[in-house]
C-alpha positions in Angstrom: 20.5 -12.6 26.5 18.5 -9.6 25.4 15.5 -9.7 23.1 14.1 -6.6 21.4 11.0 -5.9 19.5 12.5 -4.4 16.3 9.9 -2.3 14.5 12.2 -0.7 11.9 15.6 -1.1 10.3 16.9 2.3 9.2 14.1 4.1 7.4 12.4 0.9 6.2 9.7 -0.8 8.3 10.3 -4.3 9.5 8.6 -7.0 7.6 5.5 -8.4 9.2 5.6 -12.1 10.0 2.2 -12.5 8.2 2.6 -11.3 4.6 -1.1 -11.3 3.8 -2.3 -7.9 2.5 -5.7 -6.3 2.1 -6.5 -4.4 -1.1 -9.0 -1.5 -1.5 -9.5 0.5 -4.7 -12.0 3.2 -4.0 -12.9 3.7 -7.7 -13.9 -0.1 -8.0 -16.9 -1.0 -5.9 -15.9 -4.7 -5.7 -12.4 -4.1 -4.4 -12.9 -3.2 -0.8 -10.7 -4.9 1.9 -10.0 -7.9 -0.4 -7.6 -10.4 1.0 -4.4 -10.7 -1.0 -2.6 -14.0 -0.4 1.1 -14.7 -1.0 1.4 -17.7 -3.3 2.8 -18.8 -6.6 1.1 -17.4 -9.7 -0.6 -20.7 -10.6 -2.2 -21.2 -7.1 -5.9 -21.3 -8.1 -7.0 -22.0 -4.5 -5.6 -18.7 -3.3 -7.0 -16.8 -6.3 -10.4 -18.4 -5.5 -10.4 -16.7 -2.1 -9.5 -13.2 -3.1 -6.5 -11.9 -5.0 -2.9 -13.2 -5.2 0.4 -11.4 -4.4 2.7 -13.2 -6.8 5.4 -15.0 -4.9 8.8 -13.6 -5.5 7.6 -10.0 -6.1 8.0 -7.1 -3.7 6.1 -5.8 -0.7 4.8 -2.3 0.2 7.2 -2.0 3.2 10.2 -2.2 0.9 11.9 0.9 -0.5 12.1 -0.5 -4.0 9.5 -3.0 -5.0 6.9 -4.1 -7.5 4.0 -5.5 -5.4 2.5 -7.7 -8.1 -1.2 -8.6 -7.5 -3.3 -10.8 -9.8 -7.0 -11.2 -9.6 -9.7 -12.8 -11.7 -11.9 -10.8 -14.1 -14.8 -13.2 -13.5 -13.8 -15.3 -10.6 -16.0 -17.7 -8.7 -19.6 -16.9 -7.6 -20.1 -16.5 -3.8 -16.3 -16.0 -3.2 -14.1 -12.9 -2.7 -12.7 -13.5 -6.2 -16.1 -13.0 -8.0 -15.7 -10.1 -10.4 -13.0 -8.7 -8.2 -11.1 -7.1 -11.1 -14.0 -7.0 -13.5 -13.7 -3.3 -14.1 -10.0 -2.8 -13.6 -9.9 -1.1 -17.0 -11.7 1.9 -15.5 -8.7 3.0 -13.5 -7.0 6.1 -14.7 -3.9 8.1 -13.7 -4.4 9.6 -10.2 -6.9 7.0 -9.0 -5.9 5.6 -5.6 -4.9 2.0 -4.7 -4.7 1.2 -1.0 -2.9 -1.7 0.7 -2.9 -2.7 4.3 -0.5 -5.2 5.9 -1.3 -7.7 8.6 -0.2 -5.3 11.3 -2.5 -2.5 10.1 0.0 -0.3 8.3 -1.5 1.5 5.4 0.2 2.2 2.0 -1.4 4.6 -0.5 -0.6 4.5 -4.2 -1.7 6.5 -7.2 -2.2 5.0 -10.6 0.5 6.1 -13.1 0.1 3.7 -16.0 -2.2 1.1 -17.7 -1.2 -1.3 -20.5 -1.8 -4.8 -22.0 0.9 -7.5 -22.2 1.0 -11.1 -23.5 0.2 -13.9 -21.0 3.9 -14.9 -20.7 5.4 -11.5 -20.4 7.2 -11.8 -17.0 9.0 -8.4 -17.4 6.0 -6.6 -15.9 6.8 -8.3 -12.5 10.2 -6.7 -12.3 10.7 -3.6 -10.0 11.4 -0.2 -11.4 14.7 1.4 -10.2 14.1 3.7 -7.3 10.4 3.2 -7.0 7.8 1.3 -5.0 4.9 0.4 -7.2 1.9 -1.9 -7.1 0.9 -3.7 -10.3 -2.7 -5.0 -10.5 -3.2 -7.7 -13.2 -6.2 -9.4 -14.8 -7.2 -11.0 -18.1 -8.4 -8.9 -21.0 -11.9 -9.0 -22.5 -13.5 -10.5 -24.5 -11.3 -13.7 -24.9 -9.0 -13.4 -21.8 -6.0 -14.0 -24.0 -3.8 -11.1 -22.8 -3.2 -9.4 -19.5 -4.3 -5.9 -18.4 -1.8 -4.4 -16.0 -2.4 -1.2 -14.0 0.5 0.3 -12.1 0.4 2.7 -9.2 3.3 4.4 -7.4 3.4 4.8 -3.6 2.6 8.3 -2.3 2.2 7.6 1.5 3.2 5.0 4.1 
């Protein structure tokens, strides 16, 4: 029997066994090396500890994906979630979004769009044909009734 350490399949990198990501957004001072946990959208415990990669959405190592990440606007004092996406609305086209997987591979994205959707609009979690994007989501101000979504497209792996 022969075992091999497979690092890639075709042009696509192999999936890490640990799917936890790290998020950095240079334009946002509070978003530096923030842990992004893989869990269902309603998992408050994971949101309490950082940001949340919504289960069932894509990953940066996939060719076509929507890596959907939710974070609190306010969060919890003295935790990684505190004010993590407070100023997400400051992002503009061209700003960088950086992800790193558990094996240290880096993925660089550039912001392409920013928009507001209703709290139950699941269409924003769907992938866009032929693209690998990351979507960052938080609640809107002042009453947190809608969702602000910033999307960025991959430019480097």
